[in-house]
N, C-alpha and C positions, 0 to 999 in steps of 0.2 A: 408785627408777626408776618411770616412769609408763607408761601404755599410749598408744601412738600410734594415732590413728584417721585413716585416709586415705579421704576421700570423693572423689567423681568431679569435683564442681564446687564453687566457693565457696559458693553459696547453700545447697547440700545440707549442706556442712560446718557452716555457721552454724546451720542449722535443727537439726542433730543436737546441736551444742554447747548450744543453748538448752534441750535436754531433759536431757542427761547431765551438763553442767557449766554451770548457769544463771549462775554468778558468774564464769565464765572471763574472763580478761584478753584483750582484743583486741589482737593484735600484727600486724595487717594481713594477713599471709600465713598466720597460724595463730591459734588461740585456746588458752589454757592455763588449766587449773583444777588442783584438788588431785590428782585421779586421772588425768585424761585430757589429752592434747594433741591437738587436732583440727586437721588441715590438709587439703589437697585437691590433686588433680590439676586441670588446666584442660583437660579432655578428654584427648586423647592427648598426653602429654608426650614420648613416644618413638615411633619408627616404624622400619620396616625401612630399612636403608641403601640408597642408590642404587648402581648397578653399579660406578661408578668407585671406590667404597670398597674393592672387592675387587681392582681393577687399574686404574691410571690410563688404560689404553688404552680403557676403556669410556666415557670422557668423550666420545669421538668415536664416532658411530654408524657401524658398518661391518657389513655382512651377514656378512662372513667371520669375525667374532668371535662369532657366534651358534652354538649357544645359550649363555646365561649360566646356569650351574648351580652356585651356591655349595654347598660342602660343609657349612658351618654359616652360618646367617644372622646378620649383624651388625645391631645396633640403634643408632640415633643419636638424641640429644635434639633436640626441636624447638627451633630457635634462638630462637623468640619466647617460649618458656616455660622456658628452661633455668634461669633464676634460681629458679623455683618448685621445680624438680627438686632443685636444690642445697639449698634450704631443707628439703625432706623428708629428704634425706640427713643434714643436721645434726641435725634433730629426732630422727631414728631412733637416733642415738648416745646419746640421753638416755632411751630407752625399752627395756623388757625384753619387751614384748609389743606386737603390732600387730593392729589390727582393719581388715580390708578392708571398707570401707563404700562401695565403688564400686557402680554399678548392678547389680542382681541379674539377670545374664544373661551370655551368652557374651562380648560386647564389654567389659562392665564387668570381667569376670574377666581378660580379656586386658590391659586398661589397667593393672590392678594387677600382673599377672605381669611386665610389662615393667619397671615401676618396681622391683619386687623383684629382677629380674635385673640391671638396670643398677647399682643401689646395693648389690648383694650383701647384701641384708637376710637375716639368719639367725635373727631372733627367731621364736618360735612365732606362728602367724597364726590368728586367729578370723575368721569370716565373718558379716557382717550381711546378712540376706536378707529384705528387706521390699518391699512393693508400693506404699506411699504414705509421705508424709513428715509425717503427723500425729504429734502428740506421743505419742498412745496407741500407734501402731504402732512408733515408734522405741523407746519404753520397753520394749515387749513384745519387740522384736527384740534389744535388748541383754540382756534377761533370758534370751533363748533363743539366744545366739550359737552358731553351728555351728563345728565344727573345720575349719580350712582344708584338711586332707587329704581331706575329702569332695569337694573340687572339683578335684582333680588332673587327672582325666580331662577335665573341662570345659576346663581350661587347655590341655591337649594338643590338644583339638579346635579351640580358638580359635587356637592357634599354627599348626596345620596349615592352617586355612582362610586365614589371612593369608599364609602363605608360599606356598601353592599359587596364590593369586590373583596374588602377585608374579611367580611363575615364568611363568604363562600370559600375564598382562597385559604384563609387561615384554618378554618375548621375542617374542610375537606382534606387539605394537605396533612394536617395532624392525624386525622382519622385513618387515612390510607397508610400513612407512614407507621403509626404505632400498631396498626392491625397486621401489617405484612413485614414489619421489621426491615424496611427499606425506605430511604428518603424519597418520597414521591411528592412532587409539586403539582398542585391542581389549581386551575384558575378559569374564570369565566370565558376568557378569550383564548388563552394559550392551549387549553385542553381541546376545544373544537378544531383549532388549527392543527394540533398534533394528530387528531383523528382524520383530518383531510389527508395528511401525508401517509398515515397508516393505511387508510383505505386504498389510496392509489398504489402503494407498494404491494398490498395484497392482490390487487387487480393484476399487476405486472407479474407477480410470482405464479398466479394461477392461470395465466393466459396460455391458451393452446394455439400455437401458430398453425395456420392452414396454408399449405402450398397451393398456388393456383397459377394459371398461365395466361399471359397476354399475347394477342396476335397483332402484330404491327405490319402495315403494308405501306410501300412507297408508290405513289402514283405519278404518272407523267402525262401532261396534256400540253402538246407543243413544247414551248420553252419552260412552262410552269411545272415545277416538281413540288409535291406536297405529301405529307404522311397522314395516315389515318389509323384509328384503333377499332378493332372488331367489336361489334355491338351484340350483346346477348347476355345470358346468365353467366355468372362467374364460372370460368372454365377450370375444372379440377382434374380433367382427364387429358394427360399430355398427348396420348395417341390421337385423340379426337382433334386436339389443337393442331397437331402436325398435319393431319389430313386436310384441315381447312386451309392452312398456310400453303400446302402443296397444290390444293385445288385452284386457288386464285392466282398463284404466281404465273406471270407471263400472259394472263388473260386480260381481255378488254372489259372495262366496266362502264357504267353510265352514272352520271350525277343526277340523282333523283330529287335532291333538295339543295338549294343554295340560298342562305339568308345572310343579309348584312344589316347589322344594327349599329347605330352610333351610340357610344357610351362615354360618360364623363366620370372622372374620379375627383372628388373634392378633398381639400386638405384634411389631415387628421386633426382631431380636437386639440385645442390648447392644453398645456400640461396642468394637471393637478399633481400633487406629490407622488401618489401611487403610480400614475402613468409614467412620470419621470423616472422613478425608481425601476420600473419594469424595463424601460428602454435602455437605461444605463447598464442594467444587468445583462440584457441581451447583446448590446453593442460592445461594452467594455468589460463585462464580467464583474462590475461593482456590486457589492452586497447592498441590501436595502439601507443598512445603517450608514455605510460609507457614502452613498448618494445623499442621504439626508444630511450628514455632517458637511459635505461639500456644498450642498444647496444652502445650508444655514450660514456657512462662511461667505458665500456669494451675497447673501442678504445682509448679514450683520457686519461683517468685516469690510467687504468690498462695496456693498450697497449698490450692486449692479442688477439685482433681480428683486421682485416684490416678495412678500411673505410666502415662504415655500410650503408651509404645513397646511395647505388648503385642500379641500375635497371637491372644488369646483373646476370645471373646464370652460367656464364662461365668464363674461365681464358684464358690467352694467353700463348704462348710457354715460355715466360720469367718467368711465375709463376710456371712451373712444378718443377724446381729444388727446389724452396722454399717450395713447398708442400711436397717433399720428406724429406727436412730438418725438417719441422714441424712434420712429422710422427715420425722421429727419436727422436725429443724432447719429444713427448708424451709417449715414451717408459719409461721415468723416472718420470711419473706422475701417478695419479689415474686411468688413462686410459691405463695402461701398458699392461693388458691382451688383450684388443682389438687391441692396436697398434702392439703388438708382433705377433698377428695372421694375420695382414694385409699382402697383397702381393704388394709390391712397383711396380712391373713391369706392373700392370694394369693401372697405371696413367702415361700416356705419351702423347706426342704432337699429335699423330694420333687418340687418343680416343676422338671423336667428341662430346660425351656426357659430356665431361669435358672441353676440349681445343677447343674453337671455337672463334678465334680472331675477326671474322666478327660480332659476337654478343656481343662484348665488346666495349663500347664507352669510357666514362670518367673513369669508374672504373670496375674492375673485381668482381666476386662473393665474398661474405664474407668468409674469410679463417682465421684459427688461425695463429698468428704470431709465431716467434721463442721464444717468452718469455713465461716462465712457469707462470701459474696463481698462484698468492699468495692468500691472504685472500679475498674472495669474499663474499658478502652478499648472502643470500639464493636465492633471486630473480636474482641476477647477475649470480649465479652458474647455475640456471635453464636455462637462455638464453645461457650462455656459453656452457652448456651441449648440447643444441640443435645444436649449430654450430659445436662442436667437433664430435658428433655422425654422423651428416650429412657428414662432411669432411671424417671421417674414412670409411664410408660406400662405398666410391668410390675405396677403396683399397681392396675390397672383390668381389668375384665372384657373379653372379646373383643368386637369389633364384630359386630353381628348383621344379617343380611340375609335376604330371601327372593328366590330366583333364579327368575324366571318365564321359561319357554321356550314359545313359541307357534308352531305351524306352521299357516299359512293357505293353502288351495289355491283359486286362482281360474283358471277356464278351463284347468285342467290344469297350471298353473304354481304352484310352491310358494314361499312367502315365509316367512322365519324372523324371529322377534322375540325379542330378549333384553332383559329388564327386570330391573334389580337394585334391589329395594325396601329402603330403609334401615329397619331396625327400631330399632336402638340403636347410637349412635356408640361406646360403650364407651371403650377406650383412645385412640381417635382424637381425643378432646377435648384430648389432650395435644399434638397435632401443630401446633396453631395453625390459623388460618383458611385459610392457603394450602394446607395439606397434608391437612386433616382428611377430605377426600373421596377421597384417593388410595388406590388398591387395593394390597394387599400381594401380589397374585397373582404367582406366579413363572412363569418360562419362557413368557412371553407370545410370541405369534407376531409376525412382522414386521408393520409398520404396514399394508402393503397387503393382508395376509391376515387381519388381525384382524377378527373379527365385531363389528359395531356393538353396543354395550351401552348402554342408557339407564339412568342412575341417577336414581331418584325417591325422594322422602321420603313421598309420600302413598300410600294403599292402591291396589293395582293388581289388577284381576280382569277376566277375560273369561268368557263363557258359551259352552260348546261346543255347546249346543243351538240357539243363535241364529245366523243368517247374519251375515257381516261384509261391508260394502260397501267396494269399493276406490274411495275418494273421489278419489284422485289417484295418478299414477305418473310417474316421470321417469327418464331415463338420465343417469348422471354419468360423464364421462370421467376415467379414472385412469391412472397410470403406475407401474410397479414402480420401487422406489427402490434405489439402490446402498447397500451397507453405509455406516454413518456413520463419518466420520473420528474417530479417537480424540481425546477430551479427556483431561486429566490424570486425571479421575475414572474414566472408562471404561478408560483404560490401566492404572490401579492395579488395577482388577478383573481385567483380562486378565493382569497380572503375578501376581496372587494365585492365579488358576486355571490358569496356564499348563500345569501338569503334567497336567491332565485330558485334553489332546490327545495325550499319549504313548501309543504302542501297547503298550509293555512294562507289563504289569499291575502288577508289583512296584514299578517306578519311579513309576507313576501313584499307587499307594497311598502311597508315601513322600512324594510331593509334594502330595498332596491338601490338606494343611494347611500347605504351605510355599510353593510357587510360586517365582517368580523374585525373589531378594532377600528381605529381611526387612522387617517393618513399619518398622523403624528406618532402613533403608538405601534404601528404594524412592524416596523423595523426592530423595535425593542422586543416585541413578542418573539420574532424569529431568533434574535440573539439569546433571549431567555431560554428557548428550547434547546439551543446549542449548549448553553451554560450548565443546565441541569442534566445534560447527558441523554436527552431524549432523541436528538437527531445529530447526524454528522454529515459533513460535506465530502463528496467524492468528486473532485473537480467542481463543476457547477451544479451537479446533481445532489439533491437532498435525500438521505436515506434514514430510516428509523432504526435506532439501536434496539437491542433486546429489551432494555429497560423501558424505552418508549412504547414498544409493542405491548409489554406487560401492563403498563399503566393504562393504556386504552382498554385492554381486555378486562382488567380488574374493575374499572369504572363501569363498563357496559354490563358485565356479569353481576355487578351489585344492583342492577336495576335503576341506575342513574344515567340512562342514555341522554337525558336532557343536558348533562354536563359536557357531552361530546358532540352536541348538535348546535348549529347556529340558532336554533329556535329560542333558546334562553336569551341570547343576545338580542334577538328580534323583539322579544317581549320587553326586555329591559329598555332598549333604545326607544321603543314606542312610548313607554311610560315616562322615561326621562325627558323625551321631547315634549310631552304634554306638561310635565312639571315645569320645564323651562319657559313654557308659554303661559303658565298659570292655570292650566286646564286640568291638573291633577294634583293631589296632595302628596308631598314627600313622605309624610308619616305613614300613610297607608302602604306605600311602596315598600318602605323598610320593614313594616310588619309582615308583609308577604315574603320578603327575603329571609327573615328570621324563621318563618315556618318552613321554608324550603331547606334552610341550613339544618334544622332539627331532623328533617326527613332524611338528609344525607347521612347523618350520624347513625340513625336507626338502621338504615339499609347496610351500611358498612359493618355495624355491630353483628349482624347475622351472617356476614360473609365468611366462608372458610378461609383460613390463612393460606396464602400462596406459597407454593414450594420454593425454597431458596434457589433451586436450580434455574428458575425462570430469570433470575438476575445474574447468572454466571457471566463473567467478563466485565461486570460493572464494579460494584463496591469491593467485592472480594479480590478482584484483580489488583486493586489499589491497596489491599491490605487492611480494609476496614472491617470491623465487626458489625453484625446486625443486631446484637443483643444489648439491651440496657442502654445506659448513658443518657446524656441530656443533649437536646438539639436546639439551636436557635431557630427562630420562626422560619417556616417554609412557605408562608402565604403566597405572595406574588412577587417577592423582590429578593435580589441579592444572592450571594454565595452563603451556604449554610455551613455551620460548624458541627461536627459530630465528635463527642467525647466518648471514647469507648472504655468499658469497664476493664477490659483485659490489659490495656497498656497504661491507662490513666492519662494519656497524652491527648492533645488536640490535633486534629488534621482537617484541613479544608476539604470538604466533600462537595464536589461540584457534579458528581454523577458521571464523570468522565473516567474511562479506564486509563490506567497509566502505562499499559503495555499492550501487546497484541491481544485482541479479543479471542478467547478460546471457548469451546463447549457452548457455542451459541445455540439456543433452542431452535430447531428447524420445523417443529410442529408437534401436535399431540400424538402420542403413541396409539396406533390403531387397535392394539390388543384390548379386548373387551374388559372394562372395569379397571384397567391399569392406572390411568391418571398421570403417567409419566410424560416426559418430553423426549423427542428424538434429538440427539446431539451428534455432531460429526466427530468421528474418530479417524485414525490413520487409514484404516482399510474399509470402513463402513459407517453406517448411521445406526447407532444403538440407543437403547432406552436408558433414561436417567434412573429408572427403578431396577436396574440389573441386580443390585445388591439385595433387592426384595424378591428376586426370583424371576423377573421378566427377561425372557430370552429373545425378545424381538430384535432382529437386526436385518438391515438391507445392505448387502455388500456393494461397494462402489463400482465394481465391474460385473457386468452380466452379458453373456453372449456377445462379447467383443465391444459392448457399449459402456461408456463411463456414465454412471448415474449422476447427473448434475443436480444442483439444488432445485431447479425448476421441475425436473423430472421427478424428484423425490416428492415435491409438493403435490404434483398431479397424482402420484401413486397413493399418497396419504388421503387426499381429499376426493379423488375421483376413482381410485382403484386401478387406474391405467394411465399410460403415457399417451402422447399423441402418436400418430402414425410415423414409423421410422423405417429406414432402409437397412436391410441386412443382406449378406452374401452367403450363398450356399455353393461353395466351389466357385464356378464362373457365373452362376445364376444369381441375379439380384431379386429380392422379394421384399414386400412391405409387411410389417407386423407391428403390433403394440406390445409393450411389456406390461403384464398384468400382475397385480398383487394377488397371488393365488391363496396364500395362507396368512391371515391377519394375526394369527397367534405367534408365528415364528418369523414372518417376513419373507417367506419363500416366493419367488417370482417365476413366471412362465411366459412363453411367447404365444401370442394369439395372432395367427396369420390371417390376412385378408385374401379373399378369392382372387 
């Protein structure tokens, strides 16, 4: 009898075979040698069954059938890969031992556990637990195989996570869909992520920009010329700003304070997957999914980087020697110049910015392997380049600067100067020309509040004993800026740090290194939100569709705010972590999830049905009916099919509008007791309840001003716009547009003195 090795994917299986059975015969779906038979899953060969596997009545979506709470979960083969599952079963009959060589993590453990359950495999199991697919790591891993029993608790946690997601996603999606006659997908991770985007967009739309003024002065002291910014409360009075600029211009000042500090900037952390995705999005515009796919190819196909789906930015002591070998390898590649200038002694086990075993769980940070990169596509080269440059930066000294701070007083007015003088680039030589001058400073202020800082490479010095002439001064008009819309990169960061906003200190601690989703699933979550029509991309910016807005509002109004908050994920991750360590029982966790599921159904049951107008531009734009019919499951996966009664045909319903979005709800009608929504017409914004007698309308033009979407939002929510400029003949004046009559939408101007 032989040992059966089950890898997660074909490439991984073949790579393992090349090390443990180099002369193995290739049988297409497996390789066989003298001792080992190596085969593979193709991702998830099995999954949890749909509700109708428990009772045919669930094929038709009815609110009265909810909640669906299976006593024991059934699993079913993926029809696309059932042949591979059958092959594994046949090969297992010829083996007396099995090696689980699926990915070293919770998901990899779950993939193997389902295969073992479905095929009723009873052979003893050993576990291969490695972080890269180099020959050295595979050989070492097989020499140090772990006993499968060590991972029983991890398997229990993996099952609990999957089954809990099924219960909440399947039941909540069916509840909201059947209640509101619109396909609404709800999930433990995707819904809080959607809420993050929704809340940011609401912040942007309700933002009132404030005009303010900066006073800048240029000073001359002998040959030295430097600029300064006026210090004081934010200036909103232009006349006052002009008076200060005029007062100091051409006058002599004195330097009241001059401070010089030495500063160092250390390399950025090694990459985990989320950080790599964020930087690839910022630099190349790659989506999270695209970066993950590229990184996976660099790992599996090219074998030039270590396991990419990691959540750690650190390595263990065992990785230090490999890092030095990788540095040596890079000396004979296109990175020769950077690798030759590196200082190997800087990377050692006592350097806690690199080596921190306590911060490494399943996998260490992404590193280059000892294999030289061959022919890579341009996109693969871009991602590989990010990894290599970040890796090499840790073999360099910190960048060094002198921070000069000068306070110059002229006519009683104080101006501040910040000059950052470069002494040595250090590790920043690894960043490339575009990024070498970028600061690694954290927690920077918002743009409008950030103090100007001049970066210079030549020596800077001023003399406190000599006067400084204000050679020129000027007033610059500025405006406060709203928060920026999320990009995929900034959304990944928000998902990663979502737990930091939790008030519960214990949950915040649990989620500080977890956030929403995992590095391996965050890209799929963003893609899922696109697929169901909740978000759309405008260039790199993410915006919420009307359907996405309505989904968040319905969930919150139902009193299930927990579904839109990271708090539930925090609670779950805390318990799942305890289960994986044997410190908590999976049964108790599932019992609580079932209770929560029942509470969701009861709250949705008492919720009023949403107006169909809230979904305008979504399903109706694509010609779908919202009445009757059967739907395939909307839990947490895949495209859904909607069969409408009116046509009897089937159409794929992804929630995406097939044409231009029209009649998008702009906000609630302010008319008392109306309950309608304002929508945009050709000449104004009117109420969806106009057929019921609501005469509220705000015309798009008023007193020579076009009423923008942001202005409309301010009028609805605050009753007035921000301060605007108007002309009365030749005279200019400031005023706000005010919502004077909430019954009809009449506006009036309110002048300022």
